[in-house]
N, C-alpha and C positions, 0 to 999 in steps of 0.2 A: 378633888375633881378638877379644880382650876389648874393645878400643877400638871395634871395629865394632859389637859387640853393644850397647854402651852408647849409641852414637850412634843406631843404628836403633831401639832401645827408646824413646829420648826422642822420636824423630820419629814413631813409631807412636802414642805417647801424644798428641802434638799432633794427629795426623790424626783420632783418635777423640774428641777433646774437642769439646764442643758449641760452644765459642767460638773454635775454630781456623779458619784459612782453609780453606774448603771448595771453592773454585774455583781452578783453576790460575792462578798469578800471571801478570802481563803480561810483555811482552818488549821489548827494545830495537829490534826490527825493526818499523818503523812500518807496513809493509804488512799486518801481521797484526792491526791494531786492530779490524777488524770482528768478531772473536770476543768482544771485551769491550764494544764499543759498537755497537749496531745502527744508529745514525745515520751511521756511517762506511760503510755498505753502498753500493757503487757510486756514489760521490759525483760522478763525472764521467759521461761518455758511453760508458764501456768495459764490455763484458762481461768478467767476471773469474772465472777458475777457479784456485784456489790451494790449497796445503797447507802445514801447519806441523807439525814433529815436534821434541820436546824430550826429552833424556835428562839427568837430574841425578845427581850423586854417582856418577860412573862408577866401577865396581869394588865397589860395595856391592850385595849381594843385596837385592832388594825396594825399591831406590831409586825415586824418582818418575819416571814416564814419562807424557807427555801429548802431545796433538796434535789436529789437525782437518783436514778437507778441506771446502772451501766452494765455492759457486757464487753469483755475484752478477749481477743483471741490471738495467740502468737502463731505466725506462719514461720516456724523456726527454720525450716528447710530453705526459705527464701530470705531470711534475715529481716523480716518485717512483721508488723502486727496491725490489727485493726480493731475498732471498737465503736460502740454507739451509746449515747446517753439520752435518756428522757429526763428533762429537768424543768423545774418551776421555781418562781420567785414572786412573792406577793408582799407588798407593803401598802397598807391602807387601800386607796383607790386604784393603785397601779399594780398590775399583775402581768407576768410573762410566763409562757409555757412553750417548750420547744424540743427539738431533737438536734443533738450535736453528733456529727460523724468524725471520728479520729482515724488518722493513719500515721504510722511511724516506720521509718527505715533505720536499721541498726548497722552501724559500722563497728566491726570487731578489732581488737588489738590496736586502738588508736594511739594510746600513750602507755601501753603496758600489755602484757600477755593476756590478762583476763579483764581488761578494760572494755568499755562499750560506750559509743556515742550514738544516741538516738536523735533523729531529726523528724519532727512531726508537723502535720498540717491538719487543720480542723475546719469543718463547714458547719455553721450553726443556722438553724431555721426556727425563728421565734414568732409567736403570736403575741403582740403587745396590746394590752387592753387597759382602758381607763373607765372607771365607774365612779363618778363624783356624788352620786345620790347617797344621802345619809351621812356624808362627811362634813366636818366642821373646818372652815377656812377663815383666815383673816380678811381676805379680799373676795367677797361674794361676786364681784363683777369680773373675775378672772375668766378668760375665754375658755380655758379647760374646764372650769367648774360649770359654766353655762352649757357646755357640750353634754355634760352629765354622763353619757355613755358613748364610747368610741373604741374601735379596735383597728389594728393594722398588722400585716404580716411583713417581716423583713428577714432576709438572709445576711450572713456576714462570714468573713474568712479570718482565720488566725493561724499562727504557727509558733514553733518553739524548738528547743533542743534540751537534751538531758544527758549528762555525762556521769558515768560511775567508774571508779578506778578499779573495782574488783567485783565481778558478778557472782563470785562464789561466797555463799554464806558460811560463817563460822570458820573461815580459813585465814583471812588477813583483814586487818583494819581497812576501812573503806572510806573514800571521800566521794561526795557527789555534788553536782551543781547543775542547775537548770534555769532556763528563762523562757518566757512565752509572751506573746502579745496577741490580744484578742481584738476583734472588730477593726482589723487593718483595712479591709474593704467591706463596705456595707452600703445599704440603700437608705434613703430617707424614711423616717417613720412619721407620717402625717396623721395627726389626730385633729380632724375638722380644720385642715389647712394650717395647723400649728406644727412646725417641724421639731420633733424631738431628736436633735442632732446626736448621732452616735459618737462617743469618745473612745479613743484607744485605751485599753487597759494593759498594763505591763505586770507580769507576775514573775518574781525572782525567788529562787530557792537554793540554799547552800547548806551543807552539813556533813556529818560523818558518822560512821559506826565504829565503836571500839569494843572488840569482842573479848569475852572471857571464855571459860570452858563451855558453859551452857547458857550464857546470857550476853546481852550487849547493851551499851549505853549510846544513845543517839542525840547529840545536840543538833539543833536545826534553826536556821533563820529564814524567814519568809517575808518578802516585801511586796506590797501591792501599790501600784502607782497609776494615777489617772492624770494625764498631762504631766505637770508636776503639781497640780493644784491640790490633789489629795494623795497623801502618802501614809500608809499604815504598815508597821513592821511588827511581825510576830516572832517572839523568841520562845523556843520550845526545848525541853529536855525530857527524854523518854528512856525508861528502863524496861527491858523485855526479857523474861525468862523463857527459854526455848520451849515451844509447844505447850505453854502453860498459861501465862498471863502477861499483861503489861500495865505500866502506870507512868504518868508523866505530869509535868508542870508546864505552864505557859504564861506568857505576859505579852500584851499588845501595846504598842506605843499610844494607842487611843486611850489607854487606862484600864483595860480589861485584864483581870487575872483569871487563869483557867487551871482546872485539874481534870485529867482524863484517866480512865482505867478500862481494862477489858480482859476477856478470857479467850483462850485459844483451844479449840477442840481438834486435836490431831487425829488423823485417820478417820475423819467424819465422812460417812458415805462411801468409804473405800480406803484402800491403803494409801493412796496419794492425795486424799481429800483433806482440806483444812478449813475450818470454820472459825471466823473471828467476830466477836460481839463486843462492841465498845460503847462507852458513853462519856461525854465531856460536859462539864458544867463551868460557866464563867460568870463573873460578877464585876461590875465597875467599881474600882477602888478610888477613883477620883470623885470628888464631891458632886460634880455635875452628872456623872454616869451612875453613881450609886442610887440615884432616884429612879432610874429606869428599871431596876429589878434584874434578876438573874436571867441567864440564857442556857439552853440545853442543846446538845448535839448528840446524834445517835449514828453509829456506823455498824453495818453488818456486811461481811464479805466471805464468799466461798471460793476457794481456788483448788484446782486439780492439775497435776503435772501431766502433760501429754507425751512425755518421753517414754 
């Protein structure tokens, strides 16, 4: 019990720090990238409805829980796409819930006949809440703890790009790269006159797909940076059998190892329908993180081609 209190107290201190990571970290699941980079919104010709849910530090009261549900629509005739996400993030006494609107414009044949460069912008509208009742802190005289309950609404803007060398699947090997920055422009978040300063978050992603006859292998690197005070790098390797299943391994520089897998139901709900169901489990392999317990992530996505 004492160990749990020490770990949770340290985590809550990070969550309330002005320089801490304020947005949920990225994931090894590549389909969820639209939550961190608006340029990834409906990059092809598919309408996509998906959801993502993550539980960290299983077994700890007040451990981080986050997720989103999104809808993405391609306006193929106009080389653009739009989307909306409902998202939430809760860690102990701090919780955030909001709506993120994404827009992306697609430039064709930038560096090749089948290449595409997407430029995206996002607007995020969050309700920030703090509820200190029932929590355990080292400093009982802290202004935030004395406030007990408080909430505030704040908007923010972000943007990014995403480049893919080949938009055709199972034709040629593909290279992709993208970067985005969140909370570029934002308002103050005042909780009883205490300013929770919003920090810029940078999301970087690079990788490729190497195709076989009916499968591909996808190595990917994802980096998350806050100022440069916090840097976390995710290394992923995924194998996917066409219209059947996928499996993958991952490692984060923070010391978390991950394994993911999922099934693909082709022609689900129609000839052009595709349903993806996946799960990811991670565990801290460094001595300090192994005490926090495992984490779980779930992904479900349905897509249908509008062509």
